[in-house]
DSSP file (Angstrom, degrees, kcal/mol; ACC not computed):
  #  RESIDUE AA STRUCTURE BP1 BP2  ACC     N-H-->O    O-->H-N    N-H-->O    O-->H-N    TCO  KAPPA ALPHA  PHI   PSI    X-CA   Y-CA   Z-CA
    1    1 A M    >         0   0    0      0, 0.0     3,-0.9     0, 0.0     4,-0.4   0.000 360.0 360.0 360.0 -31.1   96.2  150.9   -8.5
    2    2 A A  G >   +     0   0    0      1,-0.2     3,-0.8     2,-0.2     0, 0.0   0.748 360.0  65.4 -69.9 -22.7   94.4  150.7  -11.8
    3    3 A E  G 3  S+     0   0    0      1,-0.2    -1,-0.2     3,-0.0     0, 0.0   0.755  93.0  60.9 -71.6 -22.3   95.4  154.3  -12.6
    4    4 A D  G <  S+     0   0    0     -3,-0.9    -1,-0.2     2,-0.1    -2,-0.2   0.662  83.6  96.6 -78.1 -15.4   99.1  153.3  -12.7
    5    5 A R  S <  S-     0   0    0     -3,-0.8     2,-0.1    -4,-0.4    -3,-0.0  -0.564  78.1-122.7 -78.4 134.6   98.5  150.9  -15.6
    6    6 A P        -     0   0    0      0, 0.0    -1,-0.1     0, 0.0    -2,-0.1  -0.423  25.6-116.4 -74.3 151.8   99.3  152.3  -19.1
    7    7 A S     >  -     0   0    0     -2,-0.1     4,-2.2     1,-0.1     5,-0.2  -0.292  27.9-104.1 -79.1 170.6   96.6  152.3  -21.7
    8    8 A L  H  > S+     0   0    0      1,-0.2     4,-2.2     2,-0.2     5,-0.1   0.888 122.1  52.5 -63.5 -39.2   96.8  150.4  -24.9
    9    9 A G  H  > S+     0   0    0      2,-0.2     4,-2.2     1,-0.2    -1,-0.2   0.900 108.6  50.0 -63.5 -40.9   97.6  153.5  -26.9
   10   10 A Q  H  > S+     0   0    0      1,-0.2     4,-2.4     2,-0.2    -2,-0.2   0.896 109.9  51.0 -65.3 -39.2  100.4  154.5  -24.5
   11   11 A L  H  X S+     0   0    0     -4,-2.2     4,-2.3     2,-0.2    -2,-0.2   0.905 109.4  50.8 -63.3 -40.7  101.9  151.0  -24.8
   12   12 A G  H  X S+     0   0    0     -4,-2.2     4,-2.4     2,-0.2    -2,-0.2   0.910 110.8  48.2 -62.9 -42.4  101.7  151.3  -28.6
   13   13 A Q  H  X S+     0   0    0     -4,-2.2     4,-2.4     1,-0.2    -2,-0.2   0.910 111.5  50.2 -64.2 -41.7  103.5  154.6  -28.6
   14   14 A A  H  X S+     0   0    0     -4,-2.4     4,-2.3     1,-0.2    -2,-0.2   0.894 110.1  50.9 -63.3 -39.1  106.2  153.2  -26.2
   15   15 A F  H  X S+     0   0    0     -4,-2.3     4,-2.1     2,-0.2    -2,-0.2   0.928 111.3  46.8 -64.4 -45.1  106.7  150.2  -28.5
   16   16 A L  H  X S+     0   0    0     -4,-2.4     4,-2.1     1,-0.2    -2,-0.2   0.886 111.8  51.7 -65.2 -37.4  107.1  152.5  -31.6
   17   17 A G  H  X S+     0   0    0     -4,-2.4     4,-2.0     1,-0.2    -1,-0.2   0.899 109.2  50.0 -64.8 -39.5  109.5  154.7  -29.7
   18   18 A A  H  X S+     0   0    0     -4,-2.3     4,-1.8     1,-0.2    -2,-0.2   0.883 109.7  51.2 -66.5 -37.8  111.6  151.7  -28.7
   19   19 A R  H  X>S+     0   0    0     -4,-2.1     5,-1.8     1,-0.2     4,-0.8   0.906 109.0  50.9 -64.5 -40.3  111.7  150.5  -32.3
   20   20 A A  H ><5S+     0   0    0     -4,-2.1     3,-0.6     1,-0.2    -2,-0.2   0.895 109.3  50.6 -65.3 -38.8  112.9  153.9  -33.4
   21   21 A R  H 3<5S+     0   0    0     -4,-2.0    -1,-0.2     1,-0.2    -2,-0.2   0.857 109.6  50.8 -67.5 -33.3  115.7  153.9  -30.8
   22   22 A L  H 3<5S-     0   0    0     -4,-1.8    -1,-0.2    -5,-0.1    -2,-0.2   0.611 114.3-117.8 -79.6 -10.7  116.8  150.5  -31.9
   23   23 A G  T <<5 +     0   0    0     -4,-0.8     2,-0.4    -3,-0.6    -3,-0.2   0.550  62.7 147.2  87.8   7.4  117.0  151.6  -35.5
   24   24 A N      < -     0   0    0     -5,-1.8    -1,-0.3    -6,-0.2    -2,-0.1  -0.623  39.3-143.0 -78.7 132.0  114.3  149.1  -36.7
   25   25 A Q        -     0   0    0     -2,-0.4    -1,-0.0    -3,-0.1    -5,-0.0  -0.689  23.8-105.0 -90.4 146.5  112.3  150.4  -39.6
   26   26 A P        -     0   0    0      0, 0.0    -1,-0.1     0, 0.0   -10,-0.0  -0.361  48.9 -90.4 -65.5 153.5  108.6  149.5  -39.7
   27   27 A P        -     0   0    0      0, 0.0    -3,-0.0     0, 0.0     0, 0.0  -0.305  48.6 -99.5 -64.6 149.2  107.7  146.9  -42.3
   28   28 A P        -     0   0    0      0, 0.0     3,-0.1     0, 0.0    -3,-0.0  -0.317  45.7 -95.4 -66.5 152.3  106.9  148.2  -45.8
   29   29 A P        -     0   0    0      0, 0.0     0, 0.0     0, 0.0     0, 0.0  -0.345  50.9 -92.0 -66.0 150.9  103.2  148.5  -46.6
   30   30 A P        -     0   0    0      0, 0.0     3,-0.1     0, 0.0     0, 0.0  -0.294  44.3-105.0 -64.5 148.5  101.7  145.5  -48.5
   31   31 A K        -     0   0    0      1,-0.1     2,-0.1    -3,-0.1     0, 0.0  -0.467  39.9-103.0 -72.4 142.4  101.8  145.7  -52.3
   32   32 A P        -     0   0    0      0, 0.0     3,-0.2     0, 0.0    -1,-0.1  -0.420  25.3-160.3 -67.1 141.0   98.4  146.4  -53.8
   33   33 A T    >   +     0   0    0      1,-0.2     3,-0.6     2,-0.1    -2,-0.0   0.179  64.2 101.7-106.2  16.1   96.8  143.3  -55.4
   34   34 A E  T 3  S+     0   0    0      1,-0.2    -1,-0.2     3,-0.0     0, 0.0   0.881  83.2  45.0 -68.5 -38.1   94.4  145.1  -57.7
   35   35 A N  T 3  S+     0   0    0     -3,-0.2     2,-0.5     2,-0.1    -1,-0.2   0.475  85.5 109.4 -87.5  -1.5   96.5  144.6  -60.8
   36   36 A V    <   -     0   0    0     -3,-0.6    -3,-0.0     1,-0.0     0, 0.0  -0.643  60.5-148.4 -79.6 121.6   97.2  141.0  -60.2
   37   37 A E        -     0   0    0     -2,-0.5    -2,-0.1     1,-0.1    -3,-0.0  -0.677  22.1-106.2 -89.9 144.6   95.3  138.8  -62.7
   38   38 A P        -     0   0    0      0, 0.0    -1,-0.1     0, 0.0    98,-0.1  -0.188  43.8 -87.5 -66.2 160.9   94.2  135.4  -61.6
   39   39 A A        -     0   0    0     96,-0.2     3,-0.1     1,-0.1    97,-0.1  -0.266  52.1 -98.9 -63.7 153.7   95.9  132.3  -62.9
   40   40 A P        -     0   0    0      0, 0.0    -1,-0.1     0, 0.0    94,-0.1  -0.278  45.7 -86.9 -71.4 162.5   94.6  130.9  -66.2
   41   41 A Q        -     0   0    0     92,-0.1     2,-0.6     1,-0.1    92,-0.2  -0.363  31.3-145.6 -64.7 146.5   92.2  128.0  -66.4
   42   42 A K        +     0   0    0     90,-2.0     8,-0.4    87,-0.2     2,-0.3  -0.878  36.2 156.5-116.0  96.5   93.7  124.5  -66.4
   43   43 A L        -     0   0    0     -2,-0.6     6,-0.2     6,-0.2     2,-0.1  -0.874  34.1-131.5-121.2 152.2   91.4  122.4  -68.6
   44   44 A D    >   -     0   0    0      4,-2.5     3,-1.8    -2,-0.3    -1,-0.0  -0.218  46.2 -81.7 -88.6-172.8   92.0  119.2  -70.6
   45   45 A A  T 3  S+     0   0    0      1,-0.3    -1,-0.0     2,-0.1    -2,-0.0   0.726 129.8  53.8 -64.8 -22.2   91.1  118.5  -74.2
   46   46 A H  T 3  S-     0   0    0      2,-0.1    -1,-0.3    19,-0.0     3,-0.1   0.362 120.2-105.6 -93.9   4.4   87.5  117.7  -73.2
   47   47 A G  S <  S+     0   0    0     -3,-1.8     2,-0.3     1,-0.3    -2,-0.1   0.732  77.5 133.3  79.3  22.7   87.0  121.0  -71.3
   48   48 A R        -     0   0    0     17,-0.1    -4,-2.5    15,-0.0     2,-0.4  -0.776  53.4-133.0-106.4 150.6   87.2  119.3  -67.9
   49   49 A A  E     -A   64   0A   0     15,-2.8    15,-2.5    -2,-0.3     2,-0.4  -0.874  24.2-158.6 -98.7 134.6   89.2  120.4  -64.8
   50   50 A Y  E     +A   63   0A   0     -2,-0.4     2,-0.3    -8,-0.4    13,-0.2  -0.908  18.5 158.9-116.6 141.2   91.2  117.6  -63.1
   51   51 A A  E     -A   62   0A   0     11,-2.1    11,-3.0    -2,-0.4     2,-0.5  -0.986  31.5-130.1-154.1 158.3   92.5  117.5  -59.6
   52   52 A T  E     -A   61   0A   0     -2,-0.3     2,-0.4     9,-0.2     9,-0.2  -0.943  21.2-165.9-112.2 131.9   93.6  115.0  -57.0
   53   53 A G  E     -A   60   0A   0      7,-2.9     7,-3.2    -2,-0.5     2,-0.3  -0.914   3.7-168.3-117.1 146.2   92.3  115.0  -53.5
   54   54 A K  E     +A   59   0A   0     -2,-0.4    96,-0.5     5,-0.2     2,-0.3  -0.980  14.4 163.0-135.8 146.4   93.7  113.2  -50.5
   55   55 A R  E >   -A   58   0A   0      3,-1.9     3,-2.7    -2,-0.3    66,-0.2  -0.866  68.3 -36.9-161.7 127.4   92.5  112.5  -46.9
   56   56 A K  T 3  S-     0   0    0     94,-0.7    97,-0.1    96,-0.4    57,-0.0  -0.387 126.2 -27.0  53.1-120.0   93.8  109.8  -44.5
   57   57 A N  T 3  S+     0   0    0     -2,-0.2     2,-0.3    -3,-0.1    -1,-0.3   0.308 115.8 106.1-103.9   9.4   94.7  106.9  -46.8
   58   58 A A  E <   -A   55   0A   0     -3,-2.7    -3,-1.9    54,-0.1     2,-0.4  -0.690  48.0-167.9 -93.8 141.1   92.1  107.8  -49.5
   59   59 A V  E     -AB  54 111A   0     52,-2.5    52,-2.1    -2,-0.3     2,-0.5  -0.996   4.7-166.9-128.0 127.5   93.1  109.3  -52.9
   60   60 A A  E     -AB  53 110A   0     -7,-3.2    -7,-2.9    -2,-0.4     2,-0.6  -0.955  11.5-156.6-119.1 130.4   90.4  110.7  -55.2
   61   61 A R  E     -AB  52 109A   0     48,-2.8    48,-2.0    -2,-0.5     2,-0.4  -0.933  23.7-166.7-101.5 122.8   90.9  111.6  -58.8
   62   62 A V  E     -AB  51 108A   0    -11,-3.0   -11,-2.1    -2,-0.6     2,-0.4  -0.931  17.0-170.1-122.3 130.7   88.3  114.3  -59.7
   63   63 A W  E     -AB  50 107A   0     44,-2.9    44,-2.5    -2,-0.4     2,-0.4  -0.971  12.2-167.5-115.1 135.1   87.1  115.6  -63.1
   64   64 A L  E     +AB  49 106A   0    -15,-2.5   -15,-2.8    -2,-0.4    42,-0.2  -0.977  13.8 160.5-127.2 131.5   84.8  118.6  -63.1
   65   65 A K  E     - B   0 105A   0     40,-2.1    40,-3.4    -2,-0.4   -17,-0.1  -0.978  48.1 -83.5-144.9 157.0   82.8  120.0  -66.1
   66   66 A P  E    S+ B   0 104A   0      0, 0.0    38,-0.3     0, 0.0     2,-0.2  -0.334  74.3 109.9 -60.7 140.2   79.8  122.3  -66.5
   67   67 A G  S    S-     0   0    0     36,-2.4    -3,-0.0    35,-0.0    38,-0.0  -0.827  76.9 -54.4-175.4-146.2   76.6  120.4  -66.1
   68   68 A T  S    S-     0   0    0     -2,-0.2    37,-0.1     2,-0.0    35,-0.1   0.377  80.5 -89.3-107.4   2.4   73.5  119.8  -63.9
   69   69 A G  S    S+     0   0    0      1,-0.3     2,-0.3    34,-0.1    36,-0.2   0.649  70.1 155.7  99.9  17.2   75.1  118.9  -60.6
   70   70 A R        -     0   0    0     32,-0.1    36,-3.1     7,-0.0     2,-0.5  -0.628  25.6-159.9 -81.2 133.1   75.4  115.1  -61.0
   71   71 A V  E     -c  106   0A   0     -2,-0.3     7,-1.9    34,-0.2     2,-0.5  -0.964   6.7-172.2-117.4 121.4   78.2  113.5  -58.9
   72   72 A T  E     -cD 107  77A   0     34,-2.9    36,-2.5    -2,-0.5     2,-0.5  -0.960   0.6-171.4-116.6 124.7   79.5  110.1  -60.0
   73   73 A V  E >  S-cD 108  76A   0      3,-3.5     3,-2.0    -2,-0.5    36,-0.2  -0.966  73.4 -20.9-119.8 118.3   81.8  108.2  -57.7
   74   74 A N  T 3  S-     0   0    0     34,-2.8    -1,-0.2    -2,-0.5    35,-0.1   0.864 128.3 -50.6  51.7  41.5   83.5  105.0  -59.0
   75   75 A G  T 3  S+     0   0    0     33,-0.4     2,-0.3     1,-0.2    -1,-0.3   0.436 123.0  96.8  81.8  -0.7   80.8  104.6  -61.6
   76   76 A R  E <  S-D   73   0A   0     -3,-2.0    -3,-3.5     1,-0.0    -1,-0.2  -0.881  81.5-100.1-120.0 153.0   77.9  105.0  -59.1
   77   77 A D  E >>  -D   72   0A   0     -2,-0.3     4,-2.4    -5,-0.2     3,-0.8  -0.336  37.2-113.1 -65.5 152.7   75.8  108.0  -58.2
   78   78 A S  H 3> S+     0   0    0     -7,-1.9     4,-2.9     1,-0.2    -1,-0.1   0.854 114.4  56.9 -62.4 -36.5   76.8  109.7  -54.9
   79   79 A P  H 34 S+     0   0    0      0, 0.0    -1,-0.2     0, 0.0     9,-0.1   0.821 112.8  43.2 -64.4 -25.3   73.6  108.8  -53.0
   80   80 A V  H <4 S+     0   0    0     -3,-0.8     3,-0.3     1,-0.1    -2,-0.2   0.906 120.8  38.4 -81.6 -44.5   74.3  105.2  -53.8
   81   81 A Y  H  < S+     0   0    0     -4,-2.4     2,-0.9     1,-0.3    -3,-0.2   0.948 124.8  38.3 -72.9 -48.9   78.1  105.2  -53.0
   82   82 A F  S  < S+     0   0    0     -4,-2.9    -1,-0.3    -5,-0.2     6,-0.2  -0.802  71.3 172.5-103.5  90.9   77.9  107.6  -50.0
   83   83 A A        +     0   0    0     -2,-0.9    -1,-0.2    -3,-0.3    -2,-0.1   0.820  53.3  84.2 -72.0 -31.6   74.7  106.4  -48.3
   84   84 A R  S >> S-     0   0    0      1,-0.1     4,-1.4     2,-0.0     3,-0.6  -0.547  76.8-138.1 -75.7 134.8   75.0  108.5  -45.2
   85   85 A P  H 3> S+     0   0    0      0, 0.0     4,-2.2     0, 0.0     5,-0.1   0.809 101.0  62.2 -61.4 -29.7   73.7  112.1  -45.6
   86   86 A V  H 3> S+     0   0    0      1,-0.2     4,-2.0     2,-0.2     5,-0.1   0.898 102.7  49.4 -63.9 -39.3   76.7  113.5  -43.8
   87   87 A L  H <> S+     0   0    0     -3,-0.6     4,-1.7     2,-0.2    -1,-0.2   0.886 110.9  49.0 -68.2 -38.5   79.1  112.2  -46.4
   88   88 A R  H  X S+     0   0    0     -4,-1.4     4,-1.6     1,-0.2    -1,-0.2   0.858 109.4  53.5 -67.6 -33.8   77.0  113.7  -49.2
   89   89 A M  H  X S+     0   0    0     -4,-2.2     4,-0.9     2,-0.2    -2,-0.2   0.893 105.7  53.4 -65.6 -39.3   76.9  117.0  -47.3
   90   90 A I  H >< S+     0   0    0     -4,-2.0     3,-0.6     1,-0.2    -2,-0.2   0.905 109.2  49.0 -61.5 -41.3   80.8  116.9  -47.1
   91   91 A I  H 3< S+     0   0    0     -4,-1.7     4,-0.3     1,-0.2    -1,-0.2   0.852 110.9  50.1 -67.4 -34.1   81.0  116.5  -50.9
   92   92 A A  H 3X S+     0   0    0     -4,-1.6     4,-1.9     1,-0.2     3,-0.4   0.616  86.2  89.9 -81.2 -11.9   78.6  119.3  -51.5
   93   93 A Q  H <X S+     0   0    0     -4,-0.9     4,-2.6    -3,-0.6     5,-0.3   0.880  81.7  53.1 -57.4 -45.4   80.4  121.9  -49.3
   94   94 A P  H  > S+     0   0    0      0, 0.0     4,-1.9     0, 0.0    -1,-0.2   0.895 111.0  47.9 -59.9 -37.1   82.8  123.3  -51.9
   95   95 A F  H  4>S+     0   0    0     -3,-0.4     5,-2.9    -4,-0.3     6,-0.5   0.884 112.1  49.3 -69.4 -37.5   79.8  124.1  -54.3
   96   96 A Q  H ><5S+     0   0    0     -4,-1.9     3,-0.8     3,-0.2    -1,-0.2   0.911 111.7  47.9 -67.9 -41.8   77.8  125.7  -51.5
   97   97 A V  H 3<5S+     0   0    0     -4,-2.6    -1,-0.2     1,-0.2    -2,-0.2   0.886 117.1  42.7 -65.6 -38.2   80.7  127.9  -50.3
   98   98 A A  T 3<5S-     0   0    0     -4,-1.9    -1,-0.2    -5,-0.3    -2,-0.2   0.414 109.4-122.4 -88.5   1.9   81.4  129.0  -53.9
   99   99 A N  T < 5S+     0   0    0     -3,-0.8    -3,-0.2    -4,-0.4    -4,-0.1   0.916  78.2 120.6  55.6  46.3   77.7  129.5  -54.8
  100  100 A R    > < +     0   0    0     -5,-2.9     3,-1.7    -6,-0.1     4,-0.4  -0.026  30.2 153.8-125.8  28.2   78.0  127.0  -57.6
  101  101 A T  T 3  S+     0   0    0     -6,-0.5   -32,-0.0     1,-0.3    -9,-0.0  -0.409  73.4   6.1 -64.4 128.3   75.4  124.4  -56.5
  102  102 A G  T 3  S+     0   0    0      2,-0.2    -1,-0.3    -2,-0.2   -32,-0.1   0.590 104.5  99.1  78.3  11.7   74.0  122.4  -59.5
  103  103 A Q  S <  S+     0   0    0     -3,-1.7   -36,-2.4   -35,-0.1     2,-0.4   0.594  75.4  50.7-104.3 -13.8   76.4  124.0  -62.1
  104  104 A F  E     -B   66   0A   0     -4,-0.4     2,-0.4   -38,-0.3    -2,-0.2  -0.962  65.3-141.9-130.6 143.1   79.0  121.3  -62.4
  105  105 A D  E     -B   65   0A   0    -40,-3.4   -40,-2.1    -2,-0.4     2,-0.5  -0.836  22.2-153.8 -95.7 140.9   79.0  117.6  -63.0
  106  106 A V  E     -Bc  64  71A   0    -36,-3.1   -34,-2.9    -2,-0.4     2,-0.4  -0.962  14.9-178.2-121.0 130.5   81.6  115.6  -61.1
  107  107 A F  E     +Bc  63  72A   0    -44,-2.5   -44,-2.9    -2,-0.5     2,-0.3  -0.996  20.3 163.3-123.0 124.8   83.2  112.3  -62.1
  108  108 A C  E     -Bc  62  73A   0    -36,-2.5   -34,-2.8    -2,-0.4     2,-0.4  -0.983  30.8-150.6-144.2 154.5   85.6  110.8  -59.7
  109  109 A T  E     -B   61   0A   0    -48,-2.0   -48,-2.8    -2,-0.3     2,-0.4  -0.987  19.2-167.5-121.4 134.9   87.4  107.6  -58.8
  110  110 A V  E     +B   60   0A   0     -2,-0.4     2,-0.3   -50,-0.2   -50,-0.2  -0.970   7.4 178.0-127.0 137.1   88.4  106.9  -55.2
  111  111 A V  E     +B   59   0A   0    -52,-2.1   -52,-2.5    -2,-0.4    -2,-0.0  -0.978  43.8  19.9-134.1 150.1   90.7  104.3  -53.8
  112  112 A G  S    S+     0   0    0     -2,-0.3   -54,-0.1   -54,-0.2   -53,-0.1   0.201  85.1  44.2  83.6 159.0   91.9  103.5  -50.2
  113  113 A G  S    S-     0   0    0    -56,-0.2    -1,-0.2   -55,-0.1     2,-0.1  -0.060  87.9 -61.6  70.3-169.8   90.7  104.3  -46.8
  114  114 A G     >  -     0   0    0    -56,-0.0     4,-2.3     1,-0.0     5,-0.2  -0.385  57.0 -86.5-103.3-174.9   87.1  104.2  -45.5
  115  115 A L  H  > S+     0   0    0      1,-0.2     4,-2.4     2,-0.2     5,-0.2   0.878 125.4  52.0 -65.1 -37.8   84.0  106.1  -46.6
  116  116 A S  H  > S+     0   0    0      2,-0.2     4,-2.0     1,-0.2    -1,-0.2   0.938 112.8  44.4 -65.2 -46.0   84.7  109.1  -44.4
  117  117 A G  H  > S+     0   0    0      1,-0.2     4,-2.1     2,-0.2    -1,-0.2   0.869 112.5  53.0 -65.0 -35.7   88.2  109.5  -45.7
  118  118 A Q  H  X S+     0   0    0     -4,-2.3     4,-2.4     2,-0.2    -2,-0.2   0.895 107.5  50.8 -67.3 -39.2   87.0  109.0  -49.2
  119  119 A A  H  X S+     0   0    0     -4,-2.4     4,-2.3     1,-0.2    -2,-0.2   0.906 111.2  48.7 -64.2 -40.3   84.4  111.7  -48.8
  120  120 A G  H  X S+     0   0    0     -4,-2.0     4,-2.2     2,-0.2    -2,-0.2   0.876 110.7  50.9 -65.0 -36.8   87.1  114.1  -47.5
  121  121 A A  H  X S+     0   0    0     -4,-2.1     4,-2.5     2,-0.2    -2,-0.2   0.896 109.9  49.4 -67.3 -39.8   89.3  113.2  -50.4
  122  122 A V  H  X S+     0   0    0     -4,-2.4     4,-3.0     2,-0.2     5,-0.2   0.910 110.5  50.7 -65.0 -41.4   86.5  113.9  -52.9
  123  123 A R  H  X S+     0   0    0     -4,-2.3     4,-2.4     2,-0.2    -2,-0.2   0.921 111.2  48.2 -61.4 -43.6   85.8  117.2  -51.2
  124  124 A H  H  X S+     0   0    0     -4,-2.2     4,-2.1     1,-0.2    -2,-0.2   0.914 113.7  47.3 -62.5 -42.8   89.5  118.1  -51.4
  125  125 A G  H  X S+     0   0    0     -4,-2.5     4,-2.6     2,-0.2    -2,-0.2   0.903 111.1  50.4 -66.5 -41.5   89.6  117.1  -55.1
  126  126 A I  H  X S+     0   0    0     -4,-3.0     4,-2.5     2,-0.2    -2,-0.2   0.917 110.4  50.8 -62.2 -42.3   86.5  119.0  -56.0
  127  127 A S  H  X S+     0   0    0     -4,-2.4     4,-1.7    -5,-0.2    -2,-0.2   0.922 112.8  45.0 -61.9 -43.9   87.8  122.2  -54.3
  128  128 A R  H  X S+     0   0    0     -4,-2.1     4,-1.5     1,-0.2    -1,-0.2   0.892 112.8  50.9 -68.4 -38.0   91.1  121.9  -56.2
  129  129 A A  H  X S+     0   0    0     -4,-2.6     4,-2.3     1,-0.2    -2,-0.2   0.874 106.7  55.1 -66.9 -36.1   89.3  121.2  -59.5
  130  130 A L  H  X S+     0   0    0     -4,-2.5     4,-3.5     1,-0.2     7,-0.2   0.898 106.8  50.4 -61.6 -39.9   87.0  124.3  -58.9
  131  131 A T  H  < S+     0   0    0     -4,-1.7    -1,-0.2     1,-0.2    -2,-0.2   0.827 110.2  50.5 -69.4 -29.0   90.1  126.5  -58.6
  132  132 A H  H  < S+     0   0    0     -4,-1.5   -90,-2.0     1,-0.1    -2,-0.2   0.882 117.2  39.6 -72.3 -36.8   91.5  125.0  -61.8
  133  133 A Y  H  < S+     0   0    0     -4,-2.3    -2,-0.2     1,-0.3    -3,-0.2   0.915 135.0  19.0 -77.2 -43.8   88.2  125.7  -63.6
  134  134 A E    ><  -     0   0    0     -4,-3.5     3,-2.1    -5,-0.2    -1,-0.3  -0.825  66.7-173.7-128.2  91.2   87.6  129.1  -62.0
  135  135 A P  G >  S+     0   0    0      0, 0.0     3,-1.4     0, 0.0   -96,-0.2   0.728  80.0  71.1 -60.8 -20.8   90.8  130.6  -60.5
  136  136 A G  G 3  S+     0   0    0      1,-0.2     4,-0.3     2,-0.1    -5,-0.1   0.680  88.1  64.2 -68.5 -15.7   88.8  133.4  -58.9
  137  137 A L  G <> S+     0   0    0     -3,-2.1     4,-2.3    -7,-0.2     5,-0.3   0.561  76.0  92.6 -82.3  -8.6   87.3  131.0  -56.4
  138  138 A R  H <> S+     0   0    0     -3,-1.4     4,-2.7    -4,-0.2     5,-0.3   0.901  82.8  49.2 -56.7 -47.9   90.6  130.2  -54.8
  139  139 A P  H  > S+     0   0    0      0, 0.0     4,-2.0     0, 0.0    -1,-0.2   0.891 112.4  49.4 -61.2 -36.6   90.5  132.8  -52.0
  140  140 A V  H  > S+     0   0    0     -4,-0.3     4,-1.0    -3,-0.2    -2,-0.2   0.946 116.1  40.7 -66.2 -47.8   87.0  131.8  -51.0
  141  141 A L  H  X>S+     0   0    0     -4,-2.3     5,-2.0     1,-0.2     4,-0.9   0.841 114.8  52.4 -71.3 -32.9   87.8  128.1  -50.8
  142  142 A K  H  <5S+     0   0    0     -4,-2.7     3,-0.4    -5,-0.3    -1,-0.2   0.887 104.2  55.6 -70.8 -38.1   91.2  128.7  -49.2
  143  143 A S  H  <5S+     0   0    0     -4,-2.0    -1,-0.2    -5,-0.3    -2,-0.2   0.814 109.1  47.7 -65.6 -28.4   89.7  130.8  -46.4
  144  144 A V  H  <5S-     0   0    0     -4,-1.0    -1,-0.2    -5,-0.1    -2,-0.2   0.681 116.4-117.1 -84.4 -18.4   87.3  128.0  -45.5
  145  145 A G  T ><5S+     0   0    0     -4,-0.9     3,-0.5    -3,-0.4    -3,-0.2   0.630  75.8 127.0  96.3  15.4   90.2  125.5  -45.5
  146  146 A F  T 3 <S+     0   0    0     -5,-2.0   -18,-0.2     1,-0.2   -19,-0.2   0.674  70.5  55.7 -80.4 -15.6   89.1  123.2  -48.4
  147  147 A L  T 3  S+     0   0    0     -6,-0.6     2,-0.5    -9,-0.1    -1,-0.2   0.542  87.6  93.5 -92.2  -6.9   92.3  123.5  -50.3
  148  148 A T  S <  S-     0   0    0     -3,-0.5     2,-0.5    -6,-0.1   -24,-0.0  -0.740  79.0-126.8 -89.8 129.7   94.5  122.3  -47.4
  149  149 A R        -     0   0    0     -2,-0.5     2,-0.7     1,-0.1   -94,-0.1  -0.637  23.9-125.7 -74.7 121.2   95.2  118.6  -47.3
  150  150 A D        -     0   0    0     -2,-0.5   -94,-0.7   -96,-0.5    -1,-0.1  -0.581  24.5-167.1 -71.1 110.2   94.2  117.3  -43.8
  151  151 A S        +     0   0    0     -2,-0.7     2,-0.3   -96,-0.1    -1,-0.2   0.444  45.2 119.5 -85.4   0.9   97.4  115.7  -42.7
  152  152 A R        +     0   0    0      3,-0.0   -96,-0.4     0, 0.0     2,-0.3  -0.511  37.1 168.4 -71.0 127.3   96.0  113.8  -39.7
  153  153 A V        -     0   0    0     -2,-0.3     2,-0.1   -98,-0.1    -2,-0.0  -0.865  43.6 -76.5-132.0 167.7   96.4  110.1  -40.1
  154  154 A V        -     0   0    0     -2,-0.3     2,-0.2     1,-0.1     0, 0.0  -0.426  50.0-117.0 -68.1 135.1   95.9  107.1  -37.7
  155  155 A E        -     0   0    0     -2,-0.1     9,-0.2     1,-0.1    -1,-0.1  -0.495  35.5-108.6 -72.3 141.0   98.7  106.8  -35.2
  156  156 A R        -     0   0    0     -2,-0.2     2,-0.2     1,-0.1    -1,-0.1  -0.297  32.9-100.6 -73.3 155.2  100.6  103.5  -35.6
  157  157 A K        -     0   0    0      5,-0.1     2,-0.3     8,-0.0     7,-0.2  -0.513  35.5-142.5 -73.6 139.9  100.4  100.7  -33.1
  158  158 A K    >   -     0   0    0      5,-1.1     3,-1.3    -2,-0.2     2,-0.1  -0.745  22.5-102.4-102.3 152.8  103.2  100.4  -30.6
  159  159 A Y  T 3  S+     0   0    0     -2,-0.3     3,-0.1     1,-0.2    -1,-0.1  -0.437 107.5  28.0 -70.4 147.0  104.7   97.1  -29.4
  160  160 A G  T 3  S+     0   0    0      1,-0.3     8,-0.4    -2,-0.1     2,-0.3   0.512 107.7  94.5  79.3   4.6  103.6   96.1  -25.9
  161  161 A K  S <  S-     0   0    0     -3,-1.3    -1,-0.3     6,-0.1     6,-0.2  -0.906  75.3-133.6-126.8 155.0  100.3   98.0  -26.4
  162  162 A A  S    S-     0   0    0      4,-2.3     5,-0.2    -2,-0.3     2,-0.2   0.881  92.6 -10.9 -73.0 -38.4   96.9   96.9  -27.5
  163  163 A K  S    S-     0   0    0      3,-1.4    -5,-1.1    -3,-0.1    -2,-0.1  -0.425 108.3 -54.4-134.5-148.6   96.6   99.8  -29.9
  164  164 A A  S    S-     0   0    0     -7,-0.2    -8,-0.1    -9,-0.2    -6,-0.0   0.922 130.7  -8.2 -65.9 -42.8   98.6  103.0  -30.4
  165  165 A R  S    S+     0   0    0    -10,-0.1     2,-0.3     2,-0.1    -1,-0.1   0.568 105.9 106.2-127.6 -19.7   98.3  104.1  -26.7
  166  166 A R        -     0   0    0     -5,-0.1    -4,-2.3     1,-0.1    -3,-1.4  -0.479  58.5-144.3 -73.0 130.1   95.8  101.7  -25.1
  167  167 A S        -     0   0    0     -2,-0.3    -6,-0.1    -6,-0.2     3,-0.1  -0.428  28.6 -89.6 -84.7 165.0   97.4   99.2  -22.8
  168  168 A F        -     0   0    0     -8,-0.4    -1,-0.1     1,-0.1     2,-0.1  -0.386  58.3 -84.3 -68.6 154.8   96.3   95.6  -22.3
  169  169 A Q        -     0   0    0      1,-0.1     2,-0.3    -3,-0.1    -1,-0.1  -0.382  46.9-116.4 -64.9 134.5   93.7   95.1  -19.6
  170  170 A F        -     0   0    0     -2,-0.1     2,-0.5    -3,-0.1    -1,-0.1  -0.539  27.2-162.6 -74.1 132.9   95.2   94.7  -16.2
  171  171 A S        -     0   0    0     -2,-0.3    -1,-0.0     1,-0.1    -2,-0.0  -0.970  10.7-163.9-119.0 120.9   94.6   91.3  -14.6
  172  172 A K              0   0    0     -2,-0.5    -1,-0.1     1,-0.2    -2,-0.0   0.865 360.0 360.0 -71.9 -34.2   95.2   91.0  -10.8
  173  173 A R              0   0    0      0, 0.0    -1,-0.2     0, 0.0    -2,-0.0   0.372 360.0 360.0-124.1 360.0   95.3   87.2  -10.9
């Protein structure tokens, strides 16, 4: 019975033959991207790259400039503001992926949300600011997903429920 099944190559040939009979042309080959020059740097008058990062309800305004790797959040150093090591690791991820650890100083202000959302917002802002400072890093950061705004937010509470989906505890008497 296994001998009656067509191979993958035979299926591919049959598919191409069916397309030819229907008159569909194969898609054109992709254009070469060798001659495409990266976007120019976006720097302010002080030589800093600015970007906004968002996560949950947190919004981070991030300024990035060449330096020694110091991260300042709301006027405090990152180990003081983000006491948990996991949150500091989240902030350092864009630099590790781009192999730029210790090369940039970060100054940011964060409002809204909790510490986890704020760390995600800072990471998003750092990633976007890195692409403004070095546009060649965009493909690296985009492939890891650091340039995508995480759109997941807390589901709203519904009436007749204790939370978004949890019902009140059942009482028999």
